[in-house]
C-alpha positions in Angstrom: -117.7 -136.9 16.5 -114.8 -135.1 18.3 -114.1 -131.4 18.9 -112.1 -131.0 15.7 -114.9 -132.3 13.6 -117.4 -130.0 15.2 -115.1 -127.0 14.8 -114.5 -127.9 11.1 -118.3 -128.2 10.5 -118.9 -124.8 12.2 -116.1 -123.2 10.1 -117.6 -124.7 6.9 -121.0 -123.3 7.7 -119.6 -119.9 8.5 -117.8 -119.9 5.1 -120.9 -120.8 3.2 -122.9 -118.1 5.0 -120.3 -115.5 4.3 -120.3 -116.4 0.6 -124.1 -116.3 0.5 -124.0 -112.8 2.1 -121.5 -111.6 -0.5 -123.6 -112.8 -3.3 -126.7 -111.2 -1.9 -124.9 -107.8 -1.3 -123.5 -107.9 -4.8 -127.0 -108.4 -6.3 -128.4 -105.6 -4.1 -125.7 -103.2 -5.3 -126.4 -104.0 -8.9 -130.2 -103.5 -8.3 -129.6 -100.2 -6.4 -127.5 -98.9 -9.3 -130.4 -99.2 -11.7 -132.7 -96.2 -12.1 -136.3 -96.2 -11.1 -137.6 -96.8 -14.6 -136.4 -100.4 -14.4 -134.7 -100.4 -17.8 -131.4 -101.9 -16.5 -129.7 -98.5 -17.1 -127.9 -96.9 -14.1 -129.1 -93.5 -13.0 -125.7 -92.0 -14.2 -126.3 -93.3 -17.7 -129.9 -92.1 -17.8 -128.9 -88.6 -16.4 -125.3 -87.7 -17.3 -125.3 -85.0 -14.6 -126.0 -87.6 -11.9 -123.2 -89.4 -10.2 -123.1 -92.9 -8.8 -123.3 -93.2 -5.0 -120.0 -92.7 -3.3 -118.4 -90.9 -6.3 -117.3 -87.3 -6.4 -119.5 -84.7 -8.0 -118.9 -84.3 -11.8 -119.7 -80.6 -12.0 
């Protein structure tokens, strides 16, 4: 195995790791957007006066 093969293997592993982190973060964002009742409804849908994190106030 030469240096190019080693670098290609490292690059492939880094790509897979990056993709896995993106998937995990996406799932966490979806979970965080749900309200505490656990009914798959976001907090903004459950309480119209509430805004999603990172959005501007609605009032």
